[in-house]
C-alpha positions as CSV (number, residue, x, y, z in Angstrom):
1,M,-9.3,9.7,28.0
2,T,-11.8,7.5,29.8
3,D,-14.9,7.2,27.6
4,I,-13.4,5.8,24.4
5,S,-16.8,4.8,23.0
6,A,-18.2,8.3,23.3
7,Y,-15.0,9.8,21.8
8,M,-15.1,7.4,18.7
9,K,-18.8,8.1,18.2
10,T,-18.0,11.8,18.0
11,V,-15.1,11.2,15.6
12,T,-17.2,8.9,13.2
13,R,-20.2,11.2,13.2
14,D,-18.1,14.3,12.5
15,A,-16.4,12.3,9.7
16,R,-19.7,11.4,8.1
17,A,-20.9,15.1,8.2
18,A,-17.5,16.2,6.7
19,S,-17.7,13.6,4.0
20,R,-20.8,15.3,2.5
21,V,-18.9,18.5,2.3
22,I,-15.7,17.1,0.8
23,A,-17.6,15.0,-1.7
24,A,-19.2,18.1,-3.1
25,A,-16.0,20.2,-3.1
26,S,-14.6,21.3,-6.5
27,S,-11.3,20.2,-7.9
28,E,-10.0,23.8,-7.3
29,T,-11.0,23.7,-3.6
30,K,-9.2,20.4,-3.1
31,S,-6.2,21.6,-4.9
32,R,-6.1,24.7,-2.7
33,A,-6.3,22.5,0.3
34,L,-3.4,20.2,-0.8
35,N,-1.2,23.3,-1.6
36,A,-2.0,24.6,1.9
37,V,-1.1,21.2,3.4
38,V,2.3,21.4,1.6
39,E,2.9,24.9,2.9
40,A,1.9,24.0,6.5
41,L,4.1,20.9,6.6
42,H,7.0,22.8,5.2
43,A,6.5,25.6,7.7
44,D,6.3,23.1,10.6
45,R,9.4,21.1,9.5
46,E,11.4,21.7,12.7
47,G,8.4,20.9,14.9
48,L,7.8,17.7,13.0
49,K,11.4,16.6,13.6
50,E,11.1,17.5,17.3
51,S,8.0,15.5,17.7
52,N,9.6,12.6,15.9
53,A,12.6,12.8,18.2
54,I,10.3,12.0,21.1
55,D,9.0,8.9,19.3
56,L,12.6,7.8,18.4
57,Q,13.7,8.2,22.0
58,A,10.7,6.2,23.3
59,A,11.5,3.5,20.7
60,S,15.1,3.3,21.8
61,E,14.1,3.0,25.4
62,K,11.7,0.2,24.6
63,K,14.5,-1.5,22.6
64,L,12.3,-1.9,19.5
65,D,13.9,-3.7,16.5
66,Q,16.2,-1.5,14.4
67,P,14.1,-2.0,11.2
68,L,11.0,-0.6,13.0
69,I,13.0,2.3,14.3
70,D,14.3,3.0,10.8
71,R,10.7,3.2,9.6
72,L,9.9,5.8,12.3
73,V,12.5,8.3,11.2
74,L,11.2,11.6,10.0
75,D,14.3,13.6,8.9
76,D,14.6,16.3,6.3
77,S,14.8,13.6,3.5
78,A,11.6,11.9,4.7
79,I,9.8,15.2,5.0
80,D,10.9,16.1,1.5
81,R,9.5,12.8,0.2
82,I,6.2,13.5,2.0
83,L,5.9,17.0,0.4
84,E,6.8,15.5,-3.0
85,G,4.0,12.9,-2.6
86,V,1.4,15.6,-1.8
87,V,2.5,17.7,-4.7
88,Q,2.3,14.7,-7.1
89,I,-1.2,13.8,-5.8
90,D,-2.3,17.4,-6.4
91,K,-1.1,17.2,-10.0
92,L,-3.1,14.0,-10.8
93,P,-6.5,14.2,-12.5
94,D,-9.4,14.4,-10.1
95,P,-11.4,11.2,-10.6
96,V,-14.5,12.5,-8.9
97,G,-17.3,13.3,-11.2
98,E,-15.8,11.5,-14.2
99,V,-18.6,10.2,-16.4
100,T,-18.1,7.2,-18.7
101,D,-20.0,4.7,-20.8
102,M,-22.9,7.0,-21.7
103,A,-25.1,5.3,-24.2
104,Y,-28.7,5.5,-25.4
105,Q,-30.9,2.5,-24.6
106,P,-33.9,1.3,-26.7
107,S,-36.2,3.0,-24.1
108,G,-34.8,6.4,-25.0
109,L,-32.9,6.7,-21.7
110,Q,-29.2,7.7,-21.8
111,I,-27.4,5.7,-19.2
112,G,-23.8,5.8,-18.0
113,K,-21.6,5.8,-14.9
114,M,-20.2,8.6,-12.6
115,R,-17.1,8.1,-10.4
116,V,-17.9,9.1,-6.8
117,P,-16.1,9.1,-3.4
118,L,-16.4,6.1,-1.1
119,G,-17.4,8.4,1.8
120,V,-15.6,7.8,5.2
121,I,-12.4,5.8,5.2
122,G,-10.8,4.4,8.3
123,I,-7.1,3.8,8.0
124,I,-5.3,1.8,10.7
125,Y,-1.5,1.7,10.3
126,E,1.7,1.1,12.1
127,S,5.2,2.6,12.3
128,R,5.5,4.9,9.3
129,P,4.5,8.5,10.1
130,N,4.5,9.4,6.4
131,V,1.3,7.4,6.0
132,T,-0.5,10.1,7.9
133,A,0.2,12.7,5.2
134,D,-0.1,10.2,2.3
135,A,-3.4,8.8,3.4
136,A,-4.9,12.2,4.2
137,S,-3.9,13.7,0.9
138,L,-5.2,10.8,-1.1
139,C,-8.5,10.8,0.7
140,L,-8.8,14.6,0.3
141,K,-8.1,14.5,-3.4
142,S,-10.6,11.6,-3.9
143,G,-13.3,13.5,-2.0
144,N,-13.4,11.3,1.1
145,A,-13.3,12.1,4.8
146,C,-10.7,9.9,6.7
147,I,-10.2,8.7,10.2
148,L,-6.5,7.9,10.8
149,R,-5.3,5.6,13.6
150,G,-1.6,5.3,13.7
151,G,0.5,3.1,15.9
152,S,1.6,4.1,19.5
153,E,5.2,4.0,18.5
154,A,4.7,7.1,16.1
155,I,2.0,8.9,18.1
156,E,3.8,12.2,18.5
157,S,5.0,12.3,14.9
158,N,1.5,11.5,13.7
159,K,-0.1,14.2,15.9
160,A,2.3,16.8,14.5
161,I,1.7,15.8,10.9
162,A,-2.1,15.7,11.4
163,Q,-2.1,19.2,12.9
164,S,-0.3,20.6,9.9
165,V,-2.6,18.8,7.5
166,S,-5.7,20.0,9.4
167,R,-4.5,23.6,9.3
168,G,-4.1,23.3,5.5
169,V,-7.5,21.8,5.1
170,Q,-9.2,24.6,7.1
171,R,-7.3,27.3,5.2
172,A,-9.1,26.1,2.1
173,G,-12.5,26.5,3.8
174,L,-13.1,22.8,4.4
175,P,-14.1,21.3,7.8
176,A,-11.4,20.1,10.1
177,A,-13.2,16.7,10.4
178,V,-12.3,15.9,6.7
179,V,-9.0,14.6,8.3
180,Q,-9.1,13.3,11.8
181,L,-6.4,11.5,13.7
182,V,-7.5,9.3,16.6
183,S,-5.6,10.9,19.5
184,T,-5.7,7.9,21.8
185,T,-3.5,4.8,21.5
186,D,-6.0,2.7,23.5
187,R,-6.8,-0.5,21.5
188,Q,-10.5,-0.1,22.3
189,A,-10.6,2.8,19.8
190,V,-9.8,0.4,17.0
191,G,-12.5,-1.9,18.1
192,E,-15.0,0.9,18.2
193,L,-14.0,2.1,14.7
194,L,-14.3,-1.4,13.3
195,Q,-17.9,-1.6,14.4
196,A,-19.0,1.8,13.2
197,N,-20.5,0.3,10.0
198,E,-23.3,2.9,9.8
199,L,-20.9,5.8,9.6
200,V,-17.7,4.4,8.1
201,D,-17.7,2.9,4.6
202,V,-14.3,1.1,4.3
203,I,-11.3,0.2,6.5
204,V,-7.8,0.1,5.1
205,P,-5.1,-1.6,7.4
206,R,-1.4,-1.1,6.9
207,G,0.9,-3.0,9.1
208,G,1.9,-6.4,10.3
209,K,0.1,-9.7,9.9
210,G,-1.2,-9.6,13.5
211,L,-2.9,-6.2,12.9
212,I,-4.5,-7.2,9.7
213,E,-5.7,-10.6,11.0
214,R,-7.4,-8.7,13.9
215,I,-9.1,-6.3,11.6
216,M,-10.3,-9.1,9.3
217,R,-11.7,-10.9,12.3
218,E,-13.4,-8.0,14.1
219,S,-14.5,-5.6,11.3
220,S,-18.1,-5.2,10.4
221,I,-17.0,-2.9,7.6
222,P,-15.5,-3.9,4.2
223,V,-11.7,-4.1,4.4
224,I,-9.2,-3.3,1.6
225,K,-6.0,-5.1,2.6
226,H,-3.2,-7.5,1.9
227,L,-2.2,-10.1,4.5
228,D,1.3,-11.3,3.3
229,G,3.9,-10.1,0.9
230,I,5.4,-13.3,-0.4
231,C,6.9,-12.0,-3.6
232,H,9.1,-13.8,-6.2
233,V,11.7,-13.2,-8.9
234,Y,11.9,-15.9,-11.5
235,I,15.0,-16.0,-13.7
236,D,13.9,-17.6,-17.0
237,D,15.8,-19.7,-19.6
238,G,18.1,-17.4,-21.6
239,A,17.7,-14.4,-19.4
240,D,20.4,-11.7,-19.4
241,V,22.7,-12.8,-16.6
242,D,23.7,-9.3,-15.5
243,M,20.2,-8.1,-15.5
244,A,19.0,-11.1,-13.6
245,V,21.6,-10.7,-10.9
246,A,20.9,-7.0,-10.5
247,I,17.1,-7.5,-10.3
248,A,17.3,-10.5,-7.9
249,V,19.6,-8.6,-5.5
250,N,17.7,-5.3,-5.6
251,S,14.3,-7.1,-5.2
252,K,15.6,-8.5,-1.9
253,T,18.1,-6.0,-0.5
254,E,16.9,-2.5,-1.4
255,K,14.7,-2.7,1.7
256,Y,14.1,-5.8,3.7
257,A,11.1,-5.1,5.9
258,V,8.7,-4.1,3.1
259,C,5.9,-6.1,1.6
260,N,7.3,-5.8,-2.0
261,A,10.7,-7.4,-1.1
262,I,11.1,-10.9,-2.5
263,E,11.1,-13.9,-0.2
264,T,11.7,-16.6,-2.8
265,L,14.0,-16.6,-5.8
266,L,13.2,-19.1,-8.6
267,V,15.8,-20.0,-11.2
268,A,15.4,-22.1,-14.4
269,E,17.7,-25.1,-14.3
270,S,19.4,-24.0,-17.5
271,M,20.5,-20.7,-15.7
272,A,21.3,-22.1,-12.3
273,E,25.1,-22.6,-12.8
274,Q,25.5,-19.2,-14.4
275,V,23.6,-17.0,-11.9
276,L,23.5,-18.8,-8.5
277,P,27.3,-18.6,-7.7
278,Q,27.2,-14.9,-8.6
279,L,24.1,-14.3,-6.4
280,A,25.7,-16.3,-3.5
281,H,28.5,-13.8,-3.6
282,R,26.3,-10.7,-3.8
283,Y,23.9,-11.9,-1.2
284,G,26.8,-12.9,1.1
285,Q,28.1,-9.3,0.8
286,A,24.7,-8.0,1.9
287,G,24.5,-10.5,4.8
288,V,21.5,-12.4,3.4
289,E,21.0,-15.9,4.7
290,L,20.1,-18.4,1.9
291,R,17.9,-21.4,2.2
292,G,17.7,-23.6,-0.9
293,C,16.3,-26.7,-2.5
294,E,18.7,-29.6,-3.0
295,R,20.0,-28.4,-6.4
296,A,20.3,-24.8,-5.2
297,C,22.4,-25.8,-2.2
298,E,24.8,-27.5,-4.6
299,L,25.5,-24.2,-6.2
300,L,25.1,-21.8,-3.3
301,D,28.1,-21.8,-1.0
302,G,26.9,-22.0,2.7
303,A,23.2,-22.2,1.9
304,A,21.0,-24.2,4.4
305,R,18.5,-26.7,3.1
306,A,15.0,-25.1,2.8
307,S,12.0,-26.7,4.5
308,E,8.5,-26.9,3.0
309,D,7.6,-23.9,5.2
310,D,10.2,-21.7,3.7
311,W,8.4,-21.5,0.4
312,S,5.4,-19.7,2.1
313,E,7.4,-17.7,4.7
314,E,7.4,-13.8,4.7
315,Y,10.8,-13.2,6.4
316,L,10.7,-9.4,6.3
317,G,14.5,-9.6,6.8
318,P,17.8,-10.8,5.3
319,V,16.7,-14.3,4.6
320,L,15.9,-15.7,1.1
321,A,14.5,-19.1,-0.1
322,V,16.0,-20.2,-3.5
323,R,14.5,-22.9,-5.7
324,V,15.7,-24.3,-9.0
325,V,12.8,-25.1,-11.4
326,G,12.4,-26.8,-14.7
327,G,11.2,-23.7,-16.5
328,V,8.4,-21.2,-16.7
329,D,5.6,-23.8,-16.2
330,E,7.1,-24.9,-12.9
331,A,7.8,-21.3,-11.9
332,I,4.2,-20.2,-12.5
333,A,2.9,-23.2,-10.6
334,H,5.1,-22.5,-7.6
335,I,4.1,-18.9,-7.5
336,N,0.4,-19.6,-7.6
337,A,0.8,-22.3,-5.0
338,Y,3.0,-20.5,-2.5
339,G,2.7,-16.8,-3.2
340,S,0.4,-14.3,-1.6
341,Q,-0.9,-12.7,-4.9
342,H,1.2,-9.5,-4.2
343,T,4.0,-8.9,-6.6
344,D,6.1,-11.3,-8.8
345,T,8.5,-10.6,-11.7
346,I,10.1,-12.6,-14.5
347,V,13.5,-11.9,-15.9
348,T,13.4,-13.0,-19.5
349,N,14.1,-12.3,-23.2
350,D,11.4,-14.7,-24.3
351,Y,8.2,-13.0,-25.6
352,A,6.0,-16.1,-25.3
353,N,7.1,-16.7,-21.7
354,T,6.5,-13.0,-20.9
355,R,2.9,-13.3,-22.2
356,R,2.3,-16.5,-20.2
357,F,3.8,-15.1,-17.0
358,L,1.7,-11.9,-17.2
359,A,-1.5,-13.9,-18.0
360,E,-1.1,-16.8,-15.7
361,V,0.5,-15.5,-12.5
362,D,-2.4,-14.5,-10.3
363,S,-1.0,-11.5,-8.4
364,A,-1.9,-7.9,-8.0
365,S,1.3,-6.7,-9.7
366,V,3.1,-8.8,-12.3
367,M,6.3,-7.5,-13.7
368,V,8.8,-8.2,-16.5
369,N,12.5,-7.4,-16.2
370,A,12.0,-5.1,-13.2
371,S,12.6,-5.2,-9.4
372,T,9.6,-6.1,-7.3
373,Q,10.4,-3.1,-5.1
374,F,8.8,-0.8,-7.7
375,A,5.4,-2.2,-6.5
376,D,4.5,1.1,-4.8
377,G,1.9,3.8,-5.3
378,F,4.5,6.6,-5.8
379,E,6.5,4.5,-8.3
380,F,3.3,3.6,-10.2
381,G,2.4,7.3,-10.6
382,L,-0.4,7.3,-8.1
383,G,1.3,10.0,-6.0
384,A,1.2,7.7,-2.9
385,E,-1.0,4.9,-1.7
386,V,-3.1,4.1,1.3
387,G,-2.1,0.5,1.0
388,I,-1.6,-2.5,-1.4
389,S,-4.6,-4.8,-1.9
390,T,-4.3,-8.4,-2.9
391,D,-8.1,-8.7,-2.9
392,K,-10.0,-8.8,-6.2
393,L,-12.9,-6.6,-5.0
394,H,-13.0,-3.6,-4.9
395,A,-9.4,-2.5,-5.6
396,R,-6.2,-4.5,-6.4
397,G,-2.6,-3.6,-6.2
398,P,-1.4,-0.1,-4.9
399,V,-4.6,1.7,-3.8
400,G,-4.5,5.3,-5.0
401,L,-7.2,7.8,-6.0
402,E,-9.3,5.6,-8.3
403,G,-9.2,2.8,-5.6
404,L,-10.7,5.3,-3.1
405,T,-13.7,5.9,-5.4
406,S,-16.6,3.9,-6.7
407,E,-19.1,4.3,-9.5
408,K,-22.8,4.9,-9.6
409,F,-25.2,4.7,-12.6
410,I,-26.6,8.0,-13.9
411,V,-29.7,8.1,-16.1
412,Y,-30.9,10.9,-18.3
413,G,-34.5,10.7,-19.5
414,N,-37.1,12.9,-21.3
415,G,-40.3,11.8,-19.7
416,E,-39.9,8.1,-20.4
417,I,-42.2,5.8,-18.3
418,R,-41.9,2.0,-18.2
419,H,-44.5,-0.4,-19.5
420,R,-44.1,-4.1,-18.8
């Protein structure tokens, strides 16, 4: 492909035209499309795995890191999870057209709000081919057209999934341009997309810090994003020790290279001697390197002394910073100073401390007595997510159907005219 600029102009114009059609589609039409997508993906299962094998072979030849290769895998289990996600999205209530807050004003007008699609959504992502199906399904259900640009390491897998999705969309009588995958891996395509502000309404990046920083720097279009996933578990005074150990271990080790894995563990001084030796053993079994404050190092066999930089580091691997704090006040202060406003959890039996943690920790997801690795659109009942936002406008946390819509005011009158 030589003329990337012309190609991307065609893609964005087609998406804008398709967005008018999908925005007006009924819930029944969108449901038919999602069911057809499930059928197409299931029918194409072997082809999906064959395409994925090409990507995996290329990744092996390029000697990509094993965690990245693991995220590329599209086996039967991964395909089943994709299908389950689409089915769950289909079962969710359709947010489009929902009317709220209708009320009569002194003028006689009845004024309220209607939920509407955003329009055209550009989604730029790396590694995980499941994002192609998840993002397409969420955009379809929420009445948006989408332009998908996956990473070069998953290009064959993404193409295969997108072809299946497109076939399902067209079976329901919708235009193919409702879901488009950018077919080139040329970086210029991303640059062209980021400047198409007259045709694209929002950009959603999913990937590493370098990708998101580039998009923030270059985009002329609003961006829904999170930059870092510096998440915390805080073990409070009087917490159940077994629960605390289980949550702290799972929050780190269930998956390492995910944005909802913890990078720092905070432990109240009164709990340190009870939980840290147990955690040192469990983390040691899992191969996690520990870096601690002075007090933590006294209780963690083999831990290295943490530097100031460790408290704000997103390791995305088997490394964990550990700090002993005076109590909930110091824990909240640490999280708000060093965290990335992503996901943080408290392990506690104290109702007052629960309320304070929920109210004062300034993060998109704040949890009580649960692993941070539940911070996920599927686990939150959203079917899937296009990403997790740590912004405060327009969406925050896992971005599902409602996060892909906006509101407009609607006004009913009966001939009223205004006199100033």
